[in-house]
Structures are given as structure tokens and as C-alpha cells.
Residue, then its C-alpha position, 0 to 999 in steps of 0.5 A: m085300883t091296884d092290880q088284882q092278883q089271883a090264887p093258884s088255879p085248880d085248873p092246870d091249863g089256866e083256862a079258868p083263872f078266876r074260880p071259887l077259892t077253897l080252903a086248901v088254896l087259902r092254906h097254900l097261899v098263907r103257908k107259901d106265897w104269903k109266908d114272908l108278909a109281916g104279921g101286922t099286914l092288914v087283911v082287906l076285903s073287896r065289896d065286889c070283883e071289880g074292886n069297888l069299895f073295900s073294908p078290913f076283914s073282921g070276922y068269920s063263920f062256918s056255914r053252908y053256901a048255895p048259889t041262889y041268884s046266879e052261879l057266882v052269887g048266893d046265900v049262906f045257911p046254918l049248919p045242920e047242928e045249928l038247926k038241930e040246937d035252935e028252934s028259931l033257926r028251924e022256923l026261919y028255914a022251915d022251907g028248907i035249905p037248898d040241896t046245893a048248899v055246901p060247907a063254907l068258911v064265910l068271911f065278913p068285912l068290918g064295914 
């Protein structure tokens, strides 16, 4: 396993170095820290925070995320406009979406 690097922390005192990554931090990384990386550099996702198993990044979706199992593990849910347009989704989520669900950019591995 290689050394895990971390994104700039929104915590100025550095007391919480591993925090959920926001799109603002990701934009910073792409524009500043990673700007000199070659365009052909492969983007790879880890299956877990310990670095067990890896797969190339292959897709994304815009959804909503809510922690459901613990503070750091949860589920994704459709956006309100998707529910409005798709009756089968409304039926699937008839029990509702957690109030804690927030907009999220969801990244998917290839394998």
C-alpha cells in the first residue's frame, strides 16, 4: 500500500485531518495541487479507507447522501426532480428519504 495523502483540511488547526471531501476542496486539488499531473494520469478509487482493493474511477451521478449505518457510512438517494419524473422511483422510496440527505457528487469505480 502507498502512503495515503490527504486533501487540505477545512479544519484550520488540523485536529481532524480526515474529513468528508467537498466539491470546493476537490476543485482546489485539481486546480492547484494536481495541476501539473499529466492528463493521462489514471484516477483510481480505493474500496475502503485502509486501502484494500482498488479500481479505476469510471462514472459519477448527482444524488443525495445520508449517513444511515454510522457517521461515515450511508446510502444515496435520488434527487427531488428524479422522484418527480419517475413513478417507479417514487414507489421504491415510498417510505421517504431521510431528512439528513444532502446533495452529493457520487463517484463509481469500474469494478
